[in-house]
Wavefront OBJ file of the C-alpha trace (Angstrom):
o trace
v 228.419 140.584 -34.248
v 227.767 136.885 -33.800
v 223.997 137.269 -33.450
v 224.014 139.458 -36.560
v 225.973 136.822 -38.510
v 223.490 134.154 -37.417
v 220.526 136.376 -38.298
v 221.897 136.812 -41.829
v 222.315 133.038 -42.128
v 218.792 132.546 -40.785
v 217.307 135.024 -43.280
v 218.913 133.132 -46.150
v 217.710 129.737 -44.878
v 214.470 127.910 -45.554
v 212.384 128.365 -42.410
v 209.351 126.632 -43.924
v 210.909 123.179 -43.562
v 213.391 123.798 -40.722
v 212.908 125.473 -37.387
v 215.245 128.293 -36.394
v 216.756 125.980 -33.761
v 217.531 123.386 -36.444
v 219.101 126.110 -38.559
v 221.167 127.259 -35.562
v 222.472 123.715 -35.044
v 223.342 123.447 -38.738
v 225.131 126.814 -38.686
v 227.179 125.914 -35.613
v 228.019 122.503 -37.073
v 229.230 124.102 -40.320
v 231.429 126.562 -38.452
v 232.842 124.065 -35.962
v 233.510 121.435 -38.636
v 235.926 123.647 -40.557
v 238.753 126.038 -39.924
v 237.759 129.520 -38.724
v 237.656 131.966 -41.625
v 236.979 135.222 -39.770
v 236.812 136.683 -36.264
v 233.245 135.512 -35.691
v 234.173 131.915 -36.469
v 237.306 132.215 -34.314
v 235.199 133.292 -31.344
v 232.766 130.426 -31.898
v 235.661 127.953 -32.099
v 237.102 129.406 -28.898
v 233.880 129.460 -26.902
v 231.764 126.522 -28.133
v 232.460 122.830 -28.620
v 230.448 120.251 -30.514
v 229.959 116.839 -28.934
v 228.497 113.650 -30.329
v 226.109 111.764 -28.091
v 224.194 108.719 -29.392
v 224.617 109.841 -33.018
v 223.323 113.307 -32.159
v 225.393 116.440 -32.020
v 225.142 118.701 -29.025
v 226.838 121.983 -28.295
v 228.236 123.255 -25.038
v 230.176 126.266 -23.925
v 233.817 125.834 -23.093
v 233.534 128.578 -20.475
v 230.951 130.781 -18.823
v 231.074 133.198 -21.765
v 230.596 130.271 -24.163
v 227.498 129.218 -22.221
v 226.214 132.804 -22.381
v 226.861 132.904 -26.131
v 224.961 129.649 -26.680
v 222.099 130.892 -24.521
v 221.925 134.142 -26.488
v 221.919 132.318 -29.828
v 219.239 129.919 -28.556
v 217.065 132.776 -27.276
v 217.455 134.645 -30.573
v 216.400 131.571 -32.561
v 213.364 131.090 -30.324
v 212.366 134.751 -30.559
v 212.646 134.581 -34.360
v 210.303 131.588 -34.356
v 207.849 133.347 -32.025
v 207.920 136.482 -34.171
v 207.063 134.456 -37.281
v 204.229 132.735 -35.435
v 202.847 136.077 -34.236
v 202.931 137.481 -37.779
v 201.063 134.428 -39.043
v 198.542 134.659 -36.200
v 197.759 138.312 -36.913
v 197.238 137.620 -40.615
v 194.580 134.919 -40.197
v 190.866 135.622 -39.794
v 188.119 133.694 -38.077
v 186.741 132.738 -41.493
v 189.989 130.828 -42.184
v 188.794 128.188 -39.692
v 185.767 126.867 -41.547
v 184.291 123.640 -40.244
l 1 2 3 4 5 6 7 8 9 10 11 12 13 14 15 16 17 18 19 20 21 22 23 24 25 26 27 28 29 30 31 32 33 34 35 36 37 38 39 40 41 42 43 44 45 46 47 48 49 50 51 52 53 54 55 56 57 58 59 60 61 62 63 64 65 66 67 68 69 70 71 72 73 74 75 76 77 78 79 80 81 82 83 84 85 86 87 88 89 90 91 92 93 94 95 96 97 98 99
């Protein structure tokens, strides 16, 4: 459910100027900055905390399941980025690299 909610957010985001990992950080920040509105946000509030470190926000799991959730979200964001790169790579031709 949580990965699906993030994937919907990712689809509606601008991935041309932001990486999926940046979008993940923004999504988590938005959820953790407010009150939980649904079960997905309640789980994120329960399992993940946001910390400030040298004017940068970091996220960490509050428990082992929170760490697993963060790892899964991170892996999903990376796989989304790799999938986009692979699509781009398969669409280009050798003639696109003119010297």
